[in-house]
C-alpha positions as CSV (number, residue, x, y, z in Angstrom):
1,M,16.6,-38.7,-23.5
2,L,14.8,-35.5,-23.0
3,K,16.4,-32.3,-24.2
4,S,15.4,-28.9,-22.9
5,T,15.9,-25.9,-25.1
6,T,15.8,-22.2,-24.3
7,V,13.7,-20.2,-26.7
8,A,15.0,-16.7,-27.6
9,L,12.4,-14.4,-28.8
10,K,12.9,-12.2,-31.9
11,P,11.7,-8.5,-31.8
12,A,9.0,-9.3,-34.3
13,D,7.4,-11.9,-31.9
14,V,7.0,-9.5,-29.0
15,D,3.5,-8.5,-28.0
16,K,3.7,-5.3,-25.9
17,K,1.0,-4.3,-23.4
18,W,0.1,-1.0,-21.8
19,I,-0.4,-0.8,-18.0
20,H,-1.5,2.0,-15.8
21,I,-0.5,2.5,-12.2
22,D,-1.9,5.1,-9.7
23,A,1.0,6.1,-7.5
24,E,-0.9,8.0,-4.8
25,G,0.5,7.1,-1.4
26,V,2.8,4.4,-2.8
27,V,6.5,3.9,-1.6
28,V,8.9,5.2,-4.2
29,G,11.4,2.3,-4.1
30,R,8.9,-0.5,-4.2
31,L,7.1,1.1,-7.2
32,A,10.4,1.8,-9.0
33,T,11.4,-1.9,-8.8
34,F,8.0,-3.0,-10.1
35,I,8.2,-0.6,-13.0
36,A,11.8,-1.5,-13.9
37,M,10.8,-5.2,-14.0
38,R,7.9,-4.4,-16.3
39,L,10.0,-2.2,-18.6
40,R,12.7,-4.9,-18.9
41,G,10.2,-7.7,-19.5
42,K,11.5,-9.8,-16.6
43,H,8.0,-10.7,-15.5
44,L,7.5,-12.8,-18.6
45,P,8.6,-16.5,-18.9
46,T,10.0,-15.7,-22.3
47,Y,12.4,-13.1,-21.0
48,T,15.3,-12.6,-23.4
49,P,18.0,-10.2,-22.2
50,H,18.9,-8.6,-25.5
51,V,15.4,-8.0,-26.8
52,D,13.0,-5.2,-25.8
53,L,9.9,-7.2,-24.7
54,G,8.8,-5.0,-21.7
55,D,5.5,-3.2,-21.4
56,Y,4.6,0.4,-21.7
57,V,4.0,1.8,-18.3
58,V,1.8,4.9,-17.5
59,V,2.0,6.2,-14.0
60,T,-0.3,8.9,-12.6
61,N,-0.2,10.9,-9.4
62,V,3.6,10.8,-9.3
63,D,3.6,14.0,-7.2
64,K,1.9,12.0,-4.3
65,V,4.5,9.3,-3.8
66,V,6.0,8.8,-0.4
67,F,9.2,7.8,1.2
68,T,9.7,5.6,4.3
69,G,11.4,6.9,7.4
70,K,13.0,10.3,7.1
71,K,14.2,9.9,3.5
72,N,11.9,12.8,2.4
73,T,14.1,15.3,4.2
74,D,17.4,13.4,4.8
75,K,18.1,11.8,1.4
76,I,20.2,14.0,-0.8
77,Y,20.3,13.9,-4.6
78,Y,23.6,15.1,-6.1
79,R,24.4,16.4,-9.6
80,H,27.3,18.1,-11.2
81,T,27.1,21.1,-13.5
82,G,30.3,20.2,-15.3
83,H,32.2,23.3,-13.9
84,P,34.8,23.1,-11.2
85,G,33.1,23.1,-7.8
86,G,29.7,22.6,-9.5
87,V,28.2,20.0,-7.2
88,K,24.6,20.8,-6.6
89,S,22.3,19.0,-4.1
90,T,18.6,18.8,-3.3
91,T,16.2,16.7,-1.3
92,P,13.2,14.7,-2.5
93,E,10.9,17.1,-0.6
94,K,12.1,20.0,-2.7
95,V,11.9,18.1,-6.0
96,L,8.3,16.8,-5.3
97,G,7.2,20.3,-4.4
98,G,8.9,21.8,-7.4
99,R,8.1,22.2,-11.1
100,F,9.0,18.6,-12.2
101,P,7.9,16.2,-9.4
102,E,8.0,13.2,-11.8
103,R,11.8,13.4,-11.8
104,V,11.9,11.6,-8.5
105,M,10.3,8.5,-9.9
106,E,12.1,8.8,-13.3
107,K,15.5,8.8,-11.6
108,A,14.5,6.0,-9.2
109,V,13.5,3.7,-12.2
110,E,16.5,4.9,-14.4
111,R,18.9,3.9,-11.7
112,M,17.4,0.4,-11.5
113,M,18.0,-0.2,-15.2
114,P,21.2,-1.6,-16.7
115,K,23.9,1.1,-16.9
116,E,25.3,2.5,-20.2
117,S,23.0,0.4,-22.3
118,P,21.2,1.4,-25.5
119,L,18.5,-1.1,-24.8
120,A,17.9,0.4,-21.3
121,R,17.6,3.9,-22.8
122,L,15.1,2.6,-25.3
123,Q,13.1,0.9,-22.5
124,M,13.1,4.1,-20.5
125,T,11.2,5.8,-23.4
126,H,8.3,3.4,-22.6
127,L,7.8,5.0,-19.2
128,R,5.2,7.8,-19.1
129,L,4.9,9.8,-15.9
130,F,2.2,12.3,-15.0
131,A,1.9,14.5,-11.9
132,G,-1.9,14.6,-11.9
133,A,-4.6,12.0,-12.2
134,A,-5.2,12.5,-15.9
135,H,-3.0,11.0,-18.7
136,D,-2.8,11.2,-22.5
137,H,-2.9,7.4,-23.2
138,E,-6.6,6.4,-22.9
139,A,-6.7,5.5,-26.5
140,Q,-4.2,2.6,-25.8
141,Q,-6.6,1.2,-23.3
142,P,-4.1,0.4,-20.6
143,T,-4.7,-2.3,-18.0
144,T,-5.0,-0.8,-14.5
145,I,-2.8,-2.5,-11.9
146,D,-3.7,-1.9,-8.2
147,F,-0.1,-1.7,-7.0
148,A,-1.1,-0.2,-3.6
149,G,-3.4,-3.2,-2.9
150,R,-0.9,-5.9,-3.8
151,S,0.9,-5.7,-0.4
152,A,0.5,-3.7,2.8
153,K,4.2,-2.7,2.5
154,N,3.6,-0.9,-0.8
155,T,1.9,2.0,0.9
156,R,3.2,3.9,3.9
157,S,1.0,4.1,6.9
158,A,1.2,7.6,8.4
């Protein structure tokens, strides 16, 4: 009789890679799902839920991501200051045009990770976002992935 076993990786057996993605003209949600899968390690056949075996992800041109439909102006991000009546709101258009445009992508990926998880917080530290085309991780020799060219739906036609 054949017996199938599931192999659970140990943290010492993990080989992490560095990948680079250019986000210019790419749809936010589609890119966020791809990044979340890579950070968790779910693209690997040896995926183990309790072990950090995802890749390091470097994303450039985050300030040039796009939304489909009218989400750029109609979508609303809420946050609370902690004081009574302290609900603040903003739109993606304001955030992308502001001081920290990488927060749009950071929050999109963060909300696709497991909630209240120390492992998810650790995996989020492996995400590096840059508003311009230059990044600080050339020494790690990241593999460039052409995310925009993978599918016609990954980019928004004007």
